[in-house]
N, C-alpha and C positions, 0 to 999 in steps of 0.2 A: 561506431560513431552514431550518435542520435540524430534523427532527422528533426527538422522544425515541425512542431505539432501541426501548424496550418498546412504544411505540405502533405501531411499524412491524412488530413481530414477532407481535403478537396473543397468543392464549392458549397456543399450543404453539410455543415458540421453536425455530428451526432448530438442528441439531446444530453445535457448535463444531468447525470443521475446521482452524483456524489462528489464530495470534495474532501480532502484531508490536509491537515497541517502536521508536519513531523518536526519535533524538536531534534536537536543534535543527538541527545541521548537515545531517542527512539530510532534514529538512523543507525546509531552504533549497535543497538540491540538487534536490528534487522541484519546488519552486517555479520554479527556473531552467529546468528542462525544460518545465514547463507554460507558462511565459511565452514560451519559444522556439517552441512550436507555434502553429499558427493558432488564433485565438480560438474557443473553444467546442469544440475537438477534444480528445478524451480522451487521457490518458496511462495506458498499461497498466503495472502494477507486477508484477514477477516476484520471487518469493522463492526463491532457490536456496541450496544448502548452504553456499556461501561468501559470499553477500551478497545485497543487494537491488538490482535493476536497474529502470530505467524504460525502457519500450519505446514509442518514439514511433509515431505513425500511419504513418510512412514505414518503420518496421521497424528503426530504429537503437536499439541497447541502450546506455544510459548508466548508469554505476555510481552508485548512490545512497549505499551504505555497507555496512559489514561487519555480519554477524549472528552470533549464537551459537546453535548448535543446541540446542533444548530439546524436551521431550516435551509436547505439548499436554494430555496427561492430568494433568500435574503442576499445572496451573493451576486 
């Protein structure tokens, strides 16, 4: 069960360093990668200037979807 974010951050929330928006197709792509890895193994997500990539525990990069570059200060 997920905890409320505010409960996890405490009184002094950490500084925002990035933000991501995922489309349903991107979430489906991540789910495919997660299901293809061994049960309980994590999938690393990389945010690059031209897109989002899933990095499997074996080191394979799989394209998740395109991103638009934005300034985190604008949010």
